[in-house]
C-alpha positions in Angstrom: 6.9 -57.5 25.2 7.3 -55.6 21.9 3.7 -56.3 21.0 2.4 -55.0 24.4 4.5 -51.9 24.0 3.0 -51.3 20.5 -0.5 -51.7 21.8 0.2 -49.2 24.6 1.5 -46.6 22.1 -1.7 -47.0 20.0 -3.8 -46.6 23.1 -2.0 -43.3 24.0 -2.4 -42.0 20.4 -6.2 -42.5 20.4 -6.5 -41.3 24.0 -4.6 -38.1 23.1 -6.9 -37.5 20.1 -10.0 -37.9 22.2 -8.6 -35.5 24.9 -7.8 -32.9 22.2 -11.3 -33.1 20.8 -13.0 -32.9 24.2 -10.9 -29.8 25.1 -11.6 -28.2 21.8 -15.4 -28.7 22.1 -15.5 -27.6 25.8 -13.9 -24.2 25.1 -15.5 -23.6 21.8 -12.3 -21.9 20.7 -9.0 -23.5 19.8 -5.8 -21.5 20.3 -4.5 -19.3 17.6 -1.8 -21.6 16.4 -4.2 -24.5 16.1 -6.6 -22.4 14.1 -3.8 -21.1 11.9 -2.8 -24.6 10.9 -6.4 -25.9 10.7 -7.6 -23.1 8.4 -5.6 -24.6 5.5 -8.1 -27.6 5.6 -11.3 -25.6 5.7 -13.8 -26.6 3.1 -13.6 -23.9 0.4 -17.2 -24.6 -0.7 -18.8 -24.6 2.8 -20.9 -21.5 3.4 -19.0 -19.3 5.9 -19.2 -15.9 7.4 -15.9 -14.0 7.9 -15.5 -11.1 10.3 -12.9 -8.4 10.5 -12.7 -5.7 13.2 -10.5 -3.0 14.6 -8.2 -2.8 11.6 -7.6 0.8 12.7 -5.7 2.0 9.7 -3.0 -0.7 9.7 -3.0 -1.3 6.0 0.0 -3.4 5.8 2.3 -5.0 8.4 5.3 -3.4 9.9 7.5 -3.9 12.9 10.4 -5.8 14.4 8.8 -9.0 15.5 9.2 -12.3 13.6 6.4 -13.3 11.2 4.2 -10.2 11.6 0.5 -10.8 11.0 -2.2 -8.8 9.3 -2.4 -6.4 6.3 -5.2 -5.8 3.8 -3.4 -7.7 1.0 -3.4 -10.9 3.1 -7.1 -10.5 4.0 -7.8 -10.1 0.3 -6.0 -13.4 -0.4 -8.1 -15.1 2.2 -11.3 -13.7 0.7 -10.4 -15.0 -2.8 -9.8 -18.4 -1.5 -13.2 -18.8 0.1 -15.7 -17.7 -2.6 -18.8 -19.2 -0.9 -18.8 -16.7 1.9 -20.2 -13.5 3.4 -17.8 -10.9 4.6 -18.6 -8.5 7.5 -16.5 -5.7 8.9 -17.4 -4.7 12.5 -16.0 -1.2 12.4 -13.1 0.8 13.7 -11.2 1.5 10.6 -9.2 4.6 11.6 -6.0 4.9 13.7 -6.3 5.8 17.3 -5.4 9.4 18.1 -2.3 8.1 19.9 -0.9 6.7 16.6 -0.5 10.3 15.2 -1.0 9.2 11.6 1.1 11.7 9.6 -1.1 11.4 6.5 -4.6 10.4 7.7 -6.3 11.3 4.4 -4.2 8.7 2.6 -5.1 6.0 5.1 -8.8 6.9 4.9 -8.8 6.7 1.0 -7.1 3.3 1.0 -9.5 1.9 3.6 -12.5 3.2 1.6 -11.2 1.7 -1.7 -10.5 -1.6 0.0 -13.9 -2.1 1.5 -16.2 -0.4 -1.0 -14.5 -1.1 -4.3 -11.7 -3.5 -4.3 -12.7 -6.4 -2.0 -16.4 -5.5 -1.8 -17.4 -6.6 1.7 -21.0 -7.6 1.9 -21.7 -5.7 5.2 -19.8 -2.8 6.7 -21.3 -2.1 10.1 -20.5 1.6 9.9 -23.0 1.8 7.0 -25.8 0.6 9.2 -25.6 3.9 11.0 -26.2 6.0 7.8 -30.0 5.4 8.0 -30.4 8.2 10.6 -32.5 6.2 13.1 -32.0 4.1 16.2 -34.2 1.2 15.1 -32.9 -2.3 14.8 -31.8 -2.7 11.2 -31.6 -6.0 9.3 -30.4 -7.3 6.0 -30.7 -10.9 4.6 -28.2 -12.8 2.5 -28.5 -16.1 0.7 -26.0 -18.4 -1.1 -26.4 -19.4 -4.7 -27.4 -23.1 -5.1 -27.7 -23.4 -1.4 -30.7 -23.3 1.0 -28.8 -21.4 3.7 -29.9 -17.9 4.5 -28.4 -15.5 6.9 -30.1 -12.6 8.6 -27.9 -9.8 10.1 -29.4 -7.4 12.6 -27.5 -4.4 14.0 -28.4 -3.0 17.4 -27.2 0.6 17.8 -26.1 1.5 21.3 -28.9 4.2 21.6 -31.7 1.7 20.7 -34.4 1.3 23.4 -33.9 -2.5 23.5 -30.2 -1.9 24.2 -30.8 0.7 26.9 -33.7 -1.0 28.7 -33.1 -4.7 28.1 -34.1 -5.6 31.6 -37.7 -4.5 31.0 -38.1 -6.7 27.9 -39.5 -9.8 29.6 -39.8 -11.6 26.3 -37.5 -10.2 23.6 -38.7 -12.8 21.1 -40.1 -10.1 18.8 -36.6 -8.6 18.5 -34.7 -11.8 18.1 -37.2 -14.0 16.2 -36.0 -15.2 12.8 -37.3 -17.6 10.2 -33.9 -17.8 8.4 -31.4 -20.6 8.9 -29.0 -18.4 10.8 -29.4 -15.0 12.6 -26.4 -12.9 13.4 -27.0 -10.2 16.0 -24.3 -7.4 15.9 -24.7 -5.4 19.1 -23.3 -2.2 20.3 -25.1 -2.7 23.6 -23.3 -2.6 27.0 -21.6 -5.8 28.3 -24.5 -6.2 30.8 -27.1 -6.0 28.1 -25.2 -8.3 25.8 -25.0 -10.8 28.7 -28.8 -10.8 29.1 -29.2 -11.2 25.3 -26.8 -14.1 25.3 -28.6 -15.8 28.2 -31.9 -15.6 26.2 -30.4 -17.0 23.1 -28.7 -19.8 25.1 -32.0 -20.8 26.8 -34.1 -20.6 23.6 -33.5 -23.9 21.7 -35.5 -22.7 18.7 -33.1 -19.8 18.0 -30.2 -20.5 15.7 -28.6 -17.2 16.5 -25.0 -15.9 17.0 -24.2 -12.7 18.9 -21.3 -10.4 18.0 -20.7 -8.0 20.9 -18.5 -5.0 20.8 -16.9 -5.7 24.1 -13.7 -7.8 24.4 -14.6 -9.1 27.9 -14.8 -12.8 28.6 -17.7 -14.6 27.0 -17.6 -17.4 29.6 -20.2 -20.1 29.2 -21.7 -18.3 26.2 -18.7 -18.8 24.0 -20.7 -21.1 21.7 -23.1 -18.4 20.7 -21.1 -15.2 21.5 -18.1 -14.3 19.3 -14.8 -14.3 21.1 -12.8 -11.1 20.5 -10.9 -10.8 17.2 -7.4 -9.5 17.4 -7.0 -5.9 16.2 -4.9 -4.4 13.4 -6.1 -7.1 10.9 -4.0 -9.7 12.7 -7.0 -12.1 12.8 -10.1 -12.9 10.9 -13.1 -14.6 12.5 -14.7 -17.5 10.6 -18.2 -18.9 11.4 -19.3 -22.1 9.7 -23.0 -22.0 8.8 -23.4 -25.8 9.0 -21.9 -26.3 12.5 -22.1 -22.7 13.9 -18.5 -23.2 15.0 -16.5 -20.0 15.4 -12.8 -20.1 14.5 -10.0 -17.5 14.5 -7.7 -17.4 11.5 -4.3 -15.8 12.3 -3.1 -13.8 9.3 0.5 -14.9 9.3 2.9 -15.0 6.4 1.5 -18.2 5.1 -1.3 -16.0 3.6 0.4 -14.5 0.5 -0.3 -10.9 -0.4 -2.9 -10.2 -3.1 -0.8 -8.3 -5.6 -3.7 -6.3 -7.0 -4.3 -4.9 -3.5 -0.6 -4.2 -3.0 -0.7 -2.2 -6.3 -3.8 -0.3 -5.3 -2.2 0.7 -1.9 1.0 1.8 -3.6 -0.9 3.8 -6.2 -2.9 5.8 -3.7 0.2 6.4 -1.5 2.2 7.6 -4.4 -0.4 10.3 -5.1 -1.1 11.1 -1.5 2.5 11.4 -0.3 3.4 14.1 -2.9 4.8 17.1 -1.0 4.7 15.0 2.2 8.2 13.6 2.1 10.0 13.4 5.5 12.8 15.9 5.8 16.0 15.8 7.8 16.2 19.5 8.8 16.5 19.8 12.6 19.8 20.1 14.3 20.6 18.0 17.3 23.5 16.3 19.0 24.1 12.8 17.5 25.2 9.7 19.3 28.9 10.2 18.2 28.9 13.5 20.2 27.5 11.6 23.3 30.4 9.1 22.9 32.8 11.8 24.1 31.6 11.4 27.7 29.7 8.1 27.5 32.0 5.7 25.7 30.8 2.6 27.4 27.1 3.4 26.6 28.0 4.2 23.0 29.8 0.9 22.6 26.6 -0.9 23.6 24.3 1.3 21.5 26.3 0.9 18.2 25.7 -2.9 18.2 21.9 -2.7 18.8 19.1 -2.6 16.3 18.4 1.0 17.3 21.7 2.0 15.7 20.7 0.4 12.4 17.0 1.1 12.4 17.2 3.1 9.1 18.6 0.1 7.3 15.2 -1.7 7.7 13.5 1.1 5.7 16.2 1.0 3.1 15.8 -2.8 2.7 12.1 -2.4 2.2 12.4 0.7 0.0 10.1 2.8 2.2 12.4 5.6 3.3 10.0 8.2 1.8 6.9 6.9 3.6 6.1 9.2 6.5 4.0 6.5 8.2 7.1 4.3 8.5 9.9 6.8 9.0 8.9 8.1 12.5 10.1 5.0 14.4 13.4 4.8 12.6 14.8 8.3 13.1 15.6 10.6 16.0 13.4 13.6 17.0 10.6 12.8 14.7 7.9 15.5 14.3 4.7 14.1 12.9 3.2 17.5 12.2 5.9 18.8 9.8 7.4 15.4 9.0 10.9 16.5 10.1 13.6 14.7 12.0 17.2 15.2 13.2 19.0 12.3 11.8 18.4 8.6 10.8 18.5 5.7 13.2 17.3 5.7 16.8 20.1 7.7 18.6 20.7 8.5 22.3 18.4 11.5 22.5 15.5 9.6 21.0 15.2 7.9 24.4 17.1 10.2 26.8 14.8 13.3 26.5 15.5 16.8 27.5 17.8 19.5 26.2 21.0 17.7 25.0 22.9 20.9 24.2 22.4 22.3 27.7 23.2 18.8 29.1 26.5 18.8 27.3 27.4 22.2 28.9 26.2 21.5 32.5 25.4 17.8 32.8 24.5 17.8 36.5 22.0 20.7 36.2 20.4 19.6 32.8 19.9 15.9 33.1 18.3 13.9 30.3 15.5 11.5 31.3 14.7 8.1 29.8 11.6 6.2 30.7 10.0 3.0 29.6 7.0 5.0 28.3 9.3 6.2 25.5 9.7 2.6 24.3 5.9 2.1 23.9 5.6 5.1 21.5 7.1 2.8 18.8 6.9 -0.6 20.3 3.1 -0.8 20.0 1.2 -4.0 19.7 0.8 -3.5 16.0 4.5 -2.9 15.4 6.1 -5.2 17.9 3.7 -8.0 18.9 6.2 -9.8 21.1 7.5 -6.7 22.9 8.0 -6.6 26.6 10.3 -4.4 28.7 11.6 -7.5 30.6 12.5 -9.3 27.4 13.9 -6.4 25.3 15.7 -4.3 27.9 18.7 -6.7 28.2 19.3 -6.2 24.5 20.0 -2.5 24.9 21.0 -2.2 28.6 24.0 0.0 29.1 26.0 1.8 31.8 
C-alpha cells in the first residue's frame, strides 16, 4: 500500500510539471511572480534584449504598499548583471500632467543622465524621431563573439505604411530582414499593428518581433507581439534571442540598488532643489481644532497612517524633497511648495472652507470624495490601493 501511494505521488508530481509547462507555452507569458522568481536563473551570457517603457519620471520608488517595485537604481543593477544584452527604451520618460511634478527640470536632468551617460542604453526610441522625417528608420546591433545580429526598425505614426497598411498587399519590402532577429517598434494604431502581426505570424521565414505602443490584448499573437510592460519602471521586458521567448521581470526589492546611480540622483537633486525647499507657511485649522466638535472622528484619525504620514519622510530623510512632501502634508500647493502643517489632517480630505464651517457648520459644509484619495494613492505610490480595501482602515463617524 505504501509503495502504491509513493508511485501515485510521483505521478502527480510529473503530471503537475507537464501541466505547468503546457500552460506556460500556450499563453507565451507566465505571471509576474513566476517571472520574478525565474529571472534569477536566466543565463547571464545568453544574448538578450531588455525593454523599458513608461518610466514617466518615477526615478525611485515611493509609496505605502509593501515591497514597492521599480526605480532607476534597480534597473541599473539588472543591466550590470546581464552584460551580453541590448537595452531599449520605448519612450514616455516624463511625468503625466496630472502628477504635477514640483521640480520638472530636476526630473528631466536625472532621466537624461541615466539614459545617455550613466547606463548608456543602446536605443532610446525618442531619438529615432530626431532625424526629421517619417521614413522607417533602422539600426543593426551585433554581439561580440556571437553570430547573432538584431535589426531594429522604428515605424513613426505618420509613416505612410502605418497610415495606409490595408493597401500594402505585400509588405515584405518593409519587413524583410537578413539578420537573425528583426524587432519592429511601431507607433501605428492598434488596427494597423494587428495586420502587421498577422503578416508576421503567417510568414514562416520572418524571425520578427513586434513591439506595439498599445496596451490592448495581443491575443493569439502573443508569441510575436510584446505584452504590455508595467509603467513607472515596475517591470522590464526580456527577450531571449535564442528562443524568442518574451518574459517580464518584476523589479521588486530582490534587485538591489546600484549605488552609483543612487549617488548620481542625489547629486542632481541636491543642486536642483536649492531654493525649492517646501515651506510651512499657510494657516489652516488643524485636526486638534476639529476634535472640539468631532471627538469620535478624531479618535479614529489619530490612530491611522494619515496622522503619522510625516514620520515616513523623517525615517527616509526626505523631508526637504518637494517631490515627496506633497502627499504627507495638509493643503499642499505644488506651485509655491507651501503647506499648512505636516501629516494628512482632516481638511486634507474634507475640502471647503474650514474656518467658515467652524462658524456656521450647516451652511458651510466640508465635502470629502474618493477622488481626493486618488490624488496621492496613485498606481505608482500605492500599487495595492483600492477604496474597498483601504476605506475600513480610516472609516469614522
